[in-house]
C-alpha positions as CSV (number, residue, x, y, z in Angstrom):
1,M,118.0,129.3,10.4
2,S,117.1,132.3,12.3
3,I,116.8,132.5,15.9
4,G,113.5,130.8,17.2
5,Q,112.5,130.0,13.4
6,S,109.6,127.5,13.4
7,I,110.4,123.8,13.1
8,S,110.6,122.4,9.5
9,R,107.4,122.1,7.6
10,L,106.6,120.9,4.1
11,P,106.9,123.8,1.7
12,L,103.8,125.7,0.8
13,T,102.6,124.9,-2.9
14,R,101.7,127.7,-5.3
15,E,98.1,126.7,-4.9
16,N,98.4,127.0,-1.1
17,R,99.9,130.5,-1.4
18,A,97.3,131.7,-3.9
19,T,94.4,130.4,-1.8
20,I,95.9,132.1,1.4
21,L,96.2,135.4,-0.3
22,T,92.7,135.2,-2.1
23,T,91.2,134.4,1.4
24,I,92.8,137.2,3.3
25,R,92.2,139.6,0.6
26,K,88.3,138.8,0.8
27,L,88.2,138.7,4.8
28,V,90.1,142.0,5.5
29,P,87.5,144.4,3.7
30,E,84.5,142.4,5.1
31,R,85.5,142.1,8.8
32,H,88.6,144.2,9.7
33,I,88.1,147.1,11.8
34,N,90.4,149.9,12.9
35,V,88.8,152.5,15.2
36,S,91.6,154.8,15.1
37,N,90.7,155.1,11.4
38,P,87.0,154.2,11.3
39,N,86.5,155.4,7.6
40,Q,89.6,153.5,6.4
41,D,89.9,153.1,2.7
42,Y,90.9,149.6,1.8
43,G,91.5,150.5,-1.7
44,P,95.2,151.2,-1.3
45,W,95.6,148.0,0.8
46,L,93.9,146.0,-1.9
47,A,96.1,147.5,-4.5
48,L,99.3,146.5,-2.4
49,V,98.0,142.9,-2.2
50,D,97.4,142.7,-5.9
51,K,101.0,144.2,-6.6
52,L,102.7,141.7,-4.3
53,T,100.6,138.6,-5.1
54,P,102.6,137.6,-8.3
55,H,105.9,137.5,-6.3
56,L,104.5,136.0,-3.2
57,V,102.8,133.2,-5.2
58,D,105.2,132.3,-7.8
59,D,108.6,133.3,-6.4
60,A,108.6,133.2,-2.7
61,D,109.7,130.5,-0.5
62,T,107.7,129.7,2.6
63,E,109.8,131.9,4.9
64,T,109.6,134.8,2.6
65,F,105.9,134.3,1.9
66,E,105.1,134.3,5.7
67,A,107.1,137.6,6.1
68,G,105.3,139.1,3.0
69,V,101.8,138.4,4.6
70,I,102.9,139.7,7.8
71,E,104.0,142.9,6.2
72,L,100.5,143.3,4.2
73,L,98.7,143.0,7.7
74,R,101.0,145.5,9.2
75,A,100.1,148.0,6.5
76,L,96.4,147.8,7.7
77,G,97.7,150.1,10.5
78,S,95.9,148.4,13.5
79,S,96.9,146.2,16.4
80,H,95.9,142.6,16.8
81,T,97.0,141.3,13.3
82,A,98.9,138.2,13.1
83,F,99.5,135.4,10.4
84,F,100.9,132.2,11.7
85,H,101.0,128.4,11.3
86,Q,99.3,126.4,14.0
87,H,102.5,124.5,14.8
88,S,104.7,127.6,14.7
89,N,107.3,127.6,17.5
90,G,109.2,131.0,16.9
91,V,107.5,133.0,19.5
92,P,108.6,136.3,21.1
93,A,109.9,136.5,24.7
94,L,106.5,137.7,26.1
95,G,104.5,134.9,24.7
96,S,107.0,132.2,25.2
97,I,109.2,132.9,28.4
98,N,106.8,135.4,29.9
99,A,109.1,138.3,29.8
100,T,109.2,141.8,28.2
101,L,112.3,143.2,26.8
102,R,113.2,146.8,26.1
103,A,116.1,148.0,23.9
104,V,118.8,149.9,25.8
105,D,122.3,151.3,25.3
106,A,125.0,148.9,26.8
107,A,128.8,149.2,26.9
108,D,129.0,147.1,23.6
109,G,126.0,148.8,21.9
110,K,122.2,148.1,21.9
111,R,121.0,145.2,23.9
112,W,117.7,143.9,25.2
113,M,117.0,144.4,28.7
114,F,114.6,142.2,30.6
115,L,111.9,144.5,32.0
116,D,108.8,142.5,33.3
117,V,109.6,139.0,34.4
118,I,106.3,137.4,35.1
119,E,106.3,135.1,38.1
120,D,106.3,131.3,37.3
121,G,107.2,132.0,33.5
122,A,110.1,130.2,31.9
123,A,112.5,133.2,32.3
124,F,111.5,133.6,36.0
125,R,112.1,129.9,36.7
126,A,115.6,130.1,35.0
127,G,116.5,132.9,37.5
128,I,116.7,135.6,34.9
129,L,116.0,139.1,36.8
130,P,114.6,142.3,35.6
131,G,117.5,144.6,34.6
132,E,119.6,141.8,33.1
133,L,120.6,142.1,29.3
134,L,120.1,139.3,26.9
135,F,123.4,138.5,25.0
136,S,122.6,135.4,23.1
137,I,120.3,132.4,22.6
138,D,121.8,129.0,21.9
139,S,125.2,130.9,21.3
140,I,123.7,133.1,18.7
141,P,123.9,136.8,19.7
142,V,120.6,138.7,19.7
143,V,120.8,142.4,19.0
144,P,117.8,144.8,18.7
145,P,115.8,145.3,16.7
146,Q,116.3,141.5,16.0
147,S,113.3,139.8,17.8
148,A,114.4,137.4,20.6
149,N,112.3,134.3,19.8
150,F,111.9,131.0,21.6
151,Q,110.5,127.6,20.8
152,I,107.5,126.3,22.6
153,G,108.4,123.0,24.2
154,A,112.2,123.4,23.8
155,S,115.3,124.0,26.0
156,H,117.5,126.9,25.2
157,Q,120.9,128.0,26.5
158,V,120.6,131.7,27.3
159,E,123.6,134.1,28.0
160,V,122.7,137.1,30.1
161,E,124.9,139.9,31.4
162,T,124.7,142.8,33.7
163,L,125.1,146.4,32.7
164,A,128.6,146.1,34.2
165,G,129.4,143.3,31.8
166,A,129.3,140.2,34.0
167,K,128.0,137.2,32.1
168,R,126.3,134.0,33.0
169,Q,124.4,131.3,31.2
170,V,121.2,129.8,32.1
171,T,119.0,127.0,30.9
172,V,115.4,128.3,29.8
173,E,112.9,125.5,29.6
174,V,109.9,126.6,27.5
175,P,106.8,124.4,28.5
176,N,104.9,122.9,25.5
177,R,101.7,124.4,26.6
178,A,100.2,126.6,23.7
179,A,97.2,128.7,24.8
180,K,93.9,128.2,23.0
181,D,92.5,130.6,20.5
182,R,95.7,132.9,20.5
183,P,98.5,133.2,18.4
184,P,101.2,130.7,19.5
185,M,102.2,131.5,23.0
186,V,102.5,130.1,26.5
187,E,100.1,131.9,28.5
188,P,101.6,133.4,31.7
189,R,100.5,132.8,35.2
190,S,97.6,135.1,35.5
191,L,97.7,136.1,39.3
192,S,100.3,136.6,42.0
193,Y,99.9,138.6,45.2
194,R,101.5,139.5,48.5
195,M,101.3,142.1,51.4
196,L,103.8,144.8,50.6
197,A,103.5,146.7,53.9
198,P,100.9,147.1,56.7
199,E,97.6,147.6,55.0
200,V,99.2,147.5,51.5
201,G,98.4,144.6,49.3
202,L,99.7,143.9,45.8
203,V,98.0,142.1,43.1
204,R,100.0,141.4,39.9
205,V,97.8,140.4,36.7
206,A,99.7,139.3,33.9
207,T,96.7,138.1,31.6
208,F,92.9,137.4,31.7
209,P,92.8,133.8,30.7
210,G,89.8,132.1,29.1
211,A,87.1,133.7,26.8
212,V,84.7,133.9,29.6
213,G,87.0,134.0,32.6
214,Q,85.2,131.9,35.2
215,S,88.4,130.5,36.6
216,F,90.1,133.8,36.7
217,A,87.2,135.4,38.4
218,R,87.2,132.6,41.2
219,D,90.8,133.0,41.7
220,L,90.7,136.9,42.0
221,D,87.9,136.4,44.6
222,H,90.2,134.2,46.5
223,V,93.2,136.6,46.3
224,I,91.1,139.6,47.4
225,S,89.7,137.7,50.3
226,N,93.1,136.5,51.4
227,L,94.3,140.0,51.2
228,K,91.5,141.5,53.2
229,S,92.0,138.9,55.8
230,N,95.5,140.3,56.3
231,R,94.0,143.7,57.0
232,M,94.6,145.1,53.3
233,R,93.0,148.6,53.2
234,R,95.2,150.0,50.4
235,L,95.5,148.1,47.0
236,I,98.2,148.1,44.2
237,V,97.3,146.5,41.0
238,D,100.2,145.8,38.8
239,L,99.3,145.5,35.2
240,R,102.8,146.0,33.7
241,G,103.4,143.4,30.9
242,N,99.7,142.3,30.9
243,I,98.8,140.7,27.5
244,G,95.0,141.1,27.8
245,G,92.6,138.3,27.3
246,G,89.0,137.6,27.8
247,L,86.0,138.6,29.9
248,G,87.9,137.9,33.2
249,S,89.0,141.6,33.3
250,L,85.3,142.3,34.1
251,R,85.9,140.8,37.7
252,L,88.9,143.1,38.2
253,L,87.1,146.1,36.9
254,S,84.2,145.3,39.2
255,Y,86.5,145.4,42.2
256,L,87.2,149.0,41.5
257,C,83.8,150.4,42.5
258,P,80.9,149.2,44.6
259,G,78.0,149.4,42.1
260,K,77.0,149.0,38.6
261,M,78.8,151.3,36.3
262,E,79.2,151.4,32.4
263,I,82.7,150.7,31.5
264,G,82.5,151.0,27.8
265,Y,81.5,149.3,24.7
266,S,82.7,147.4,21.7
267,V,81.4,147.6,18.1
268,T,81.9,145.6,14.9
269,R,82.6,147.3,11.6
270,R,79.1,146.7,10.5
271,R,77.6,148.3,13.5
272,L,80.0,151.3,13.1
273,Q,79.0,151.8,9.6
274,K,75.2,151.6,10.2
275,G,75.2,153.7,13.2
276,Y,74.3,152.8,16.8
277,K,73.2,154.1,20.2
278,K,75.5,152.8,23.0
279,E,72.7,152.6,25.4
280,K,70.9,150.2,23.1
281,L,73.7,147.8,22.7
282,T,73.6,144.4,24.5
283,R,74.8,144.7,28.1
284,I,77.2,142.3,29.7
285,G,77.4,142.7,33.5
286,K,78.1,139.5,35.1
287,I,80.7,136.6,34.5
288,P,78.7,133.4,34.6
289,A,79.2,131.5,37.7
290,T,77.5,128.3,36.8
291,K,77.3,125.8,33.9
292,A,73.7,126.9,33.3
293,E,74.7,130.6,33.2
294,L,77.6,129.7,30.8
295,L,75.2,127.8,28.5
296,L,72.7,130.8,28.4
297,M,75.5,133.1,27.4
298,A,76.7,130.7,24.6
299,V,73.2,130.3,23.3
300,R,72.7,134.2,23.5
301,F,75.8,135.0,21.5
302,K,75.8,132.1,19.2
303,V,72.2,132.2,18.2
304,F,70.3,135.5,19.0
305,Q,73.2,138.0,19.4
306,R,75.8,137.0,16.8
307,D,77.0,140.5,16.3
308,R,79.9,141.1,18.9
309,S,78.9,144.8,19.7
310,M,78.1,145.1,23.4
311,T,78.4,147.3,26.6
312,L,80.4,146.0,29.5
313,V,79.0,146.8,32.9
314,T,80.6,146.2,36.2
315,E,79.1,143.5,38.4
316,G,78.3,145.5,41.5
317,L,80.4,143.5,44.1
318,G,79.5,146.0,46.9
319,P,81.9,148.3,49.0
320,Q,85.5,147.3,49.6
321,P,87.8,148.4,52.3
322,F,90.4,149.6,49.6
323,H,88.1,151.7,47.7
324,S,89.4,155.1,46.9
325,R,92.9,153.9,48.0
326,I,93.9,152.1,44.7
327,V,97.0,152.5,42.6
328,I,97.3,150.9,39.2
329,L,100.8,150.2,37.8
330,I,101.1,150.4,33.9
331,N,103.8,150.5,31.2
332,E,104.1,150.3,27.4
333,Y,103.5,146.5,27.6
334,A,100.2,146.8,29.3
335,R,97.7,146.2,26.4
336,S,94.1,145.1,25.5
337,G,92.2,144.4,28.6
338,A,94.7,145.9,30.8
339,E,94.1,149.2,29.1
340,M,90.3,148.8,29.5
341,V,90.9,148.6,33.3
342,A,93.3,151.5,33.2
343,S,91.0,153.7,31.0
344,F,87.9,153.0,33.3
345,A,89.8,153.8,36.5
346,K,91.1,156.9,35.1
347,E,88.0,158.1,33.6
348,N,85.9,157.7,36.7
349,R,88.7,158.5,39.1
350,L,88.7,155.1,40.9
351,A,92.5,154.7,41.1
352,T,95.8,156.5,40.5
353,L,97.7,155.4,37.4
354,V,101.5,155.2,38.1
355,G,104.1,154.4,35.5
356,T,104.2,154.9,31.6
357,K,101.9,155.1,28.9
358,T,100.2,151.8,27.9
359,A,100.5,150.2,24.4
360,G,97.3,151.6,22.7
361,E,96.2,148.2,21.5
362,V,92.6,147.9,22.4
363,L,90.7,145.8,19.8
364,G,88.7,142.5,19.9
365,A,90.4,140.0,17.6
366,A,89.3,136.8,16.1
367,N,91.0,133.8,14.5
368,F,90.2,132.8,10.9
369,T,91.3,129.4,9.7
370,L,93.0,129.3,6.4
371,T,94.5,126.5,4.3
372,A,97.6,124.3,5.0
373,G,97.5,124.9,8.8
374,Y,97.6,128.7,8.6
375,I,95.6,131.1,10.7
376,L,94.8,134.8,10.1
377,R,94.1,136.9,13.5
378,M,92.6,140.4,12.9
379,P,90.5,142.8,14.9
380,V,86.8,142.6,14.3
381,T,85.5,144.9,17.1
382,G,86.8,148.2,18.3
383,W,86.6,149.5,21.9
384,Y,85.5,152.9,23.3
385,T,85.3,154.0,26.9
386,W,81.8,155.0,28.1
387,Q,82.6,158.6,27.4
388,G,83.3,157.7,23.9
389,E,87.2,157.8,23.9
390,C,89.1,155.6,21.6
391,I,92.3,154.3,23.2
392,E,93.6,152.3,20.1
393,G,96.8,153.9,18.8
394,K,96.8,156.4,21.8
395,G,97.1,154.4,25.0
396,V,96.4,155.6,28.5
397,E,98.5,158.1,30.2
398,P,99.6,157.6,33.8
399,D,98.6,160.2,36.5
400,V,102.1,159.8,37.8
401,A,104.6,159.4,35.2
402,I,107.8,157.5,36.2
403,D,110.0,154.9,34.4
404,N,112.3,152.2,35.6
405,T,115.7,153.2,34.4
406,P,118.2,150.6,33.1
407,E,120.3,151.6,36.1
408,S,117.7,151.2,38.6
409,L,116.5,147.9,37.3
410,A,120.3,146.7,37.1
411,S,120.6,147.6,40.7
412,G,117.4,145.6,41.7
413,V,115.2,148.5,42.4
414,D,111.8,148.8,40.9
415,T,111.3,152.7,41.0
416,Q,107.8,152.4,39.8
417,L,106.6,150.0,42.4
418,T,108.4,152.3,45.1
419,K,106.4,155.2,43.8
420,A,103.2,153.4,43.7
421,I,103.6,152.4,47.5
422,E,104.4,156.0,48.4
423,V,101.4,157.2,46.4
424,V,98.9,154.6,47.9
425,Q,100.1,155.3,51.4
426,A,99.2,158.9,50.9
427,L,95.6,158.2,49.9
């Protein structure tokens, strides 16, 4: 069994496999969108499906079948595609232990180095530090590019080592707490914060939980209020390792400027093909604060406005003492909603971006239930900034490019954060 492989399930029948492939073959040309290739010709992809179907239906075992479908989805060339069983447990590190990993050169070859260790995640609680190397999981060595997977609800013995070669073993307890409406994952703690220096506050945002984001919005309001009571006049927003999420990003976006500003817009494939005017799209400019407002939004989008094309507008929260003195930290693991925040700030010069280029994965995905407990996740809306820029496949470049080297992380120094403090204090 491979590391982190899903727990045993009944083998798929031939009929199950055929039904799954037929359904995916139908859904993709109807709903899939890739704004980095808006005129995508699905003919070659359909031909690939037809070519591989006999093998995947007649000859493949369950593990080979799953891997084959994942490869077919990868051939679409877009982000936000996934194929998984609803009871899958083999989950990559970011979604299971809430940590990002980067392949680095160590004394004994390539190793995974812990980069972002999200506060209160399983890796954090086990005492794993940024800059430590992952050596093995349950006594099985893990070497890049092999994925480091963990089982939701399980306990793993993990061996970590320093760049200097000192090893230690820790127990990583992965909670049995799968996120709703996402691929199998343990959602990280969304917010942490502290004062870094006189007048300098730090807010780390690891995800935007919930489809509508009501709880996140309330929590962020509390965080900002607390920091302002501590005389915060300069703000650092850390989006490194942020996995995206729902509408909660609107509250963070709204704290970047005092008034109402268009952020960007999403369009479905049908709207993209038919043509549209961004000014005419449905406008979302407020996170519902009451049950009544939430009900009205649900009715609006489930009954009257079923197309997911829309324009996002800031809420108009008023002037803040940190406006014009904001730095946003980004890296290659900041994706989706985090990239919306970064691109909006850069496009309107509302903050200085420090770090490395973001992932370039900014699409709106939906889950489609298949047979035998499987789920297809794929993008159904594309995202553009208000000036019409497509970030998908490109990412957002920092204003101040700086990376955390393996040596700096290993010595306990967060070079990117140090530079962010320097930049924000000069504003």
